[in-house]
N, C-alpha and C positions, 0 to 999 in steps of 0.2 A: 702600249698605246703611243701613237705618234703625236708630235707637237700640234699639228693641225687639228687633230681631233679634240685635244685638250682645249684649244683656244676657242672652240665653238661655243663654250659656256662662259666666256670671260668677256667683259666690255673692254675691247681694245681700242686705243686711240690711233696708234701707228705701229707698224712693224718695219724694222729696218734690218738688212743683212740676210743671211742664208737660213732658210727654214729646212732643217735637216729632216731626212726621212727615217733617221735612226729611231729606235724605240726608246722612249723616256724611261730612265731608271729610277728616278726619284724627284721630289720637290723639296727644296730647302730654303730656309731664311738665314741659316748660319753657314757662312762661306767655308768654314772648316769641315763641315759635313758633306760638301759637295763632292760627288764622285762623277766618273766619266759618264757623259750623255744624260746628265740630270739638268734640272732647272733651278736657277737661283732667283729668288724673289727678294729684291732689295727693299726693306721696310725701315721706317724711322722708329727708333726705340727710345727709351728713357735716357739711357746712358751713352748710346752710340747710334750711328745712322749706317744701316746696311748698304747705302749707296757707296760708302767709302771702301768697300770690300769686293767691289765688282771684279776688279783685276784678279784678286785672289781666287774668286769663284771660277773665272775663265781659265786661269792657270791649273785649277783642279779638275777641269774637264766639262765645265757647264756648256751645254748646247745653246741655251737661251738665257738671257737676262730679262726679268720682269721688273720694271722700275716706274716710279711716278715722277721722278726729277729728271726731265730730259737732258739737263745740262751735266748730269752726274757723269756721263760716259758719251763720248762723241760717236757720231754715226760712222766716221772714218775708222775710229779705233775698233769698233765692233765688226766692220767689214773686214779689216785686216786679220781679225781673230777667227774668221769663218764661223761666226756665231750669229745668233739673232738678238736683236734689241726690241723688246716689246713694251711700249709706253702705255700705261693705264692711269686712270684717275686716282685709284686708291689701291696701293700695293697689298694692304691687309685683306681687302675684299678679294683681290685677285688670288692671294695665297689660299684662301678658303675655297674659292670657286675651282681653282686648278686641283686642289687636293680632293674635293668631293668627286670630281670627274675621274681623277687618276685611281681612286679607291672605289669607283663604281657605286656611289651614293650609299655608303654603308648605313647611314642614320635612317634610311627608308627601308632597310632590310632587317632591322631589329626595331622593337618598341622602345623608344628612348624617353625616359622621364627626367626632366630637369628640375632641380630643387634650388631655389634662391631665397635670400633673406640675409639678415645680419647674423643671427644666431640660429643654431639648430640644424644647419645644412647637413653636416657630417652625420650626426646622429639619425636624422631622418633618412638619409640614404642607406645607412646600415640597417635600419629597420626594414626598409623596402626590399633590399637585397635578401635579407633573411626570409621575408614573407614569400617572395617569388620562388626562392630555392626550397622552401618548405613545401610549396605547391608543386615541386618537381621540375622547375624551369632553371636551366643554367643561366646565370645572370652576371653581367659586367658591372663594374663600378668605377667611376672616375672621381676622385676627391682629394681633399687636403692632405690626408695622412698617407694613403696609398691608393693605387689603382689595382683592380682585380679583374681577371678573366676567370670566372668561376672561383675556384680555390687558389688559383695562381696569382700571387702578389707581384705587382710591378711597382717599383718605388716612384713616388710622385715628387716633382720639383716645384710645380705650380698647382694652385687649387684647380685651375682650368688650363690644360696644356694649350699650346698654339694649334691653329686649325689643322696644319698638315699632320702634326702628332695625334691630334684628336681623331681625325678621319682614319688614320692608320690603325689606331687603337680599336675603333669601332669595326673596321674591317677585320682585324684579328679576332675580335669577339664573335663576330658572324661566322668566320671560318672555323672557329673552335666550338661552335654549337650553341652560342648564346642566343636565346630568343628575346631577352630583355636586357636593357642597360639603364642604370640610374647614374646621374651625374650632379655634382655640385656645380652651379653656374654662378661665378663670382661677378660683381659689378664691373670689375676690370675687364673680364673676358667679354662682356657684353659691349662695352664701350670700344674695346680694341678689336672687335669683330672676330674673336677666336671661334665664336659659335655661329658665325654668319652662314646663313642658308642651311643650317642643320635642321632636320625634321624632328620635331618633339611631338610625341603622342600625347604628352601631358606636362604641364608646368605646375610647380608646387611653390607657393609663397608662405614662408614661416613667420617672419616679423621684420620690422625695420626700426632701427635706432641709430644714433650717431656712430659712425665709423668711416674710415678712409677719407675723411675731409681734406687730408693733404693732397689727394688725387682729384677728388670731385668738387672741391672748393666749398660747396655749401650743401645743405640737406636736400634741397630741391633737385640738384644735379644728381645726387646719389640716388634719390627716389626714381628719377627719370631713367637712370641706368637700369635699375631693377625692373622697371616697367617694360623695357625693350623685350624681355623674354616673353611677356604676355601679349605684347602687340604683334609679335611674329607668329603666334599660334594661329593655325587655320581653323575653319569651322568643324573639322573632323576631330579636333584635339580637345583636350579637357584642361580647364584652369581651376586649380584647387588652391583655396586661400584661407588664411586665418582671419575670420570675420572679426575677432576681438582686437586686432591690431588697428590703430588709428589710421594707418596709411593704406589699408587694404583696399578701400573703395577707389582710390586714385590709381593704385597698381593695376587693377583689373579693368579699369575704365577703357572703353573702346576695344576690348578684346573680342575677337570673333569666335573664340573657343566656347564650348559648353562650360558654364560656370557652376562650381560647387564650393560650398563653404564648410568650414569646420571650426569648432570652438565652443565655448560655454554659453554663448548667446542663445536665447530662445529661438531665434530665427535660423540658427545653423542647420544645414542639411545633415551634417555629422555632428550631433550635439554631445559634448564631453561633460560628464557628471561624475559625482562621488569620487573625486581624486583624493586618494590617501597614500602617504609615503612615510618611510623611515629609511634608515641607512642600509636596509636590506633590500629595498625595492619599492615599486610603486603599483597600486592597484586603481582602476578606474572603469567607468562604464561609458560605452558609446551608443547613442540612440540614432538609428537610421531606418527610415521607411517603416516606422511603427514596431521596430524590433530593438531589443536591448542586448548588447554584446559586453560581457564582462571580460576585461583584459588585465593582465599582470605582466610586469617585466622587472628584471633585476636592476634596471637603470633607475636612478633616484631623482625624484623632484617633479613639481608640477610641470615645468618646462619639457620634461621627458614624456609626460602624458600628452602634451600638445604635439611633440614630435612623432609620437606613436600614432596619434590620431590623424596626423597628416598622412602617414604611411598607410594606415588602415583605409583612409578615404581613397588614395590613389590606387590601392590594390583592388578594393571593391569595385571602383569605376572600371578597372582593367579586366574585370570578370573572374577574379580569384575568389574561391569559396571562402566563407567566413571561418570555417574551422581551420583552414590553412593559415589564414590571416592572423587569427588569435594565437596559434601555435608558433607562427613566425615571429610575432612580437615577443612571445615568451622565450623563444630560442635566441633572440638577439643578445649577443655578449656585450658586456661593458665596452665602450669605445675608448681607446687609449686617450688619457688626458681629458676626458669629458666627465667631469664629476666622478672621478675615479677614486673610490674609497680604499685607503690602506689602514689596516687595523693592527694594533698591539695592545692587547688587554682593553682597558677602558678608553685609552687615548686613541683618537682617530685623526688621520690625515686625509684631506680631500684635495686631489690634484685636479685643477680645472683650467681650461683654456680661456676662461673669462678675461677678456682684454678690452672690453668696452664698458662704459658706465652701466648700461642696461644689463649685460650678462653678469657683471660683477655684483650688482644689486640683487639679481635673481638668485645667484649662487648663495649669497649671504642670507637672503630671506628664507631660502629653502633650509639652510642649516638652522636658523633661529627657530623655524617651525618645527623641526625635528627635535631639537633640544629642549624647546619650550622653557627656556630660562633656567633649566636644571643643570646645564653644564656651561662653562665659559667657552666663548668662541673667539679664536685668534685668526688673523689674516696676515699673510705675507704677499706683498705685490710690488711691482714697479710698472713702468710705462716703456714702451719701445721708443727708440730714438729715430729721428728722421721721419716721423709719422705725425698724425694729427695731434697738435700740441693742445688743442682747446679741451680735450677730454681729460687731461692730467689733473687739474684741480677738482674736477667733478668726481673723479674716481677716489681721490684723496678724501673728500668729503663723505662719500658713500661708505668707504671702508671704515672710517672712524666713527660713523654714526651707527653702524650695524655690527661691529665687532667690539669685544671688550678691550682688546689690545691689538694694535696694528704694527707690523714691521715694514717699513718702506725700504725697498732695496732696489737693486739694478735688474732690468730685464734684458732686452737686446738693445743696448745703447747705441749700436752702430757707430755712426761718426760724430755722435754728440757726447759731451761730457756727462757721465752718470750723475754727478752731484747737481748739475744744472737741471736735469730732468727731475730729480728729486725735489729740488727747490720749487719747481712749478707744481708739483703734486701737493707739496706742503701749503702752497698759496690758497688752496681751497679749504683748508682744515681750520676749524675753530676750537676743537677739543684738544686735550693734552694727553691722550691715551695712545700715543705712538712713539716709536723710536726709529732711528735711521741706522741701518747697517748696510753699507754699500755692496759689500761682497755678498753675492746671492747664497753661496753655500754656508757662509757664516751666519746669515740671517735665518736660514732653514734650521741649521744646527742649533742656534740660540733658542728659537721658539719651541723646538722639540724638547730641548733639555731643561728649559726653565718654565714651561707651561705646566698647568695643573694636571694631575694624573688622569682626570676624566675630560681633558680638554678636546674640542674638535677644532682642528687647524685647517684653514683654507690656504692652499698655495696656488695663487692665481696668475694667469697671464701667459704661461708658456705651454701648459698642457702636455701634448704629445711630443713636443719639439725635443730634440736630443742635441741641441747645440746653443751656445750663447755667442752672439755676434758682437765683437768689439773691434773698432777701427778697421772694419772690413775683413776681419779674420774670424772664422767660425771655430770655436773650441767646443769639444765634447762636453755637453751639460744636460743632464736629465733631472727634472724636479723630482720624479718618481724614484730615481735611483738614489739621489741624495736623501730623500725622506726615508727610504728604507735603510740607508746606511746608518742613520742616527736613531731611527725609531727602533730597530731591532738589535742595537748595539748592546 
């Protein structure tokens, strides 16, 4: 495709320089990835500004530079380079619009379901993928842990990739026979326009609680970011929401889509009842259109019944038969680091990604409901550095209120001092049932070796992650691997 054709779908303020008739080879926001005859889009990021790398992009062969800062590169300089300078109001929007055109509107060629919320996004997308594949449809997935094209796994670096990478991924999914795709849609991606102008056949809202306030500043901004997904749905799409969440009505307000609710409320379109679970799995019933559907999954907890119900709702609305839906839920394998149970005799370790006050509370409440005060509950957790500090004392209070013993340790301190983070966690604690072991491996080792033989131990915060970030350096670290190292010793 030539540059002139791509620009037809972009709001351009001004074009300076030479518009080449060469075929465009790619669209990039990273100057290091620019190749001959490609387009470089200069966007402002958190750590650096893409406008600083325009010269590098031209030297690497860019035919055109798209930018929002007109002063970043002079008209004379672009003319001397025999390239085009394309001024736009918003570089991130332009990146998305160019990518959609370059990859031939891939989100309209597959049925794309977006899942957003604070907790449950990953598990819900895994349920949905399993259901559609059980029904015989090759399905793609974009998420926190990995991206998939059918069974082919592609490593993920962001919960939601940048718009050019997303559109390339959807193009590849369509080219390789996917009829459906499901993706986690983060609040960051909505604000930063990574999903700008993507076509969603359905949007799913799981829940909302405090998270990412280092980025969104306050809860209202965070809610507003999640709402973007439902505001962008058109009248042919479906909006599926957790009616039991306090923020649900605000999230779906003004949405043009067809609205469907799920949850335990009597007014739910998909009513969730009879939830029962232990460390082996969860059973529940979903009532819809005067029918009752009994479901089971090896995933543990009431929250996973909600995740499965969200998946059931979106699949039923998409026209999947109930038998395939229920079998797909049953087929869903435990998601790495999401309430993942590791056993050795009576003692059990649960590795979970719970890194917010709400998710930590739900994980511990689920364990307490399972053990029914017959077994001691231990918790190991820390809080990430350079992230929302206000949740630290809240999580300290929750952990010590719901576990018999708590070990406060380091998570991903990033550029903060681990002990400074720990002190902020301690500030919310009034009980004396905790100890501090800064080294995370030592903390896990200690709790496994010193806890009661029938203990249930929650290791919270990092879940599926296989690294620990300290002073900008990522070192290999897996909670699951460390737990198994000492549990099976």
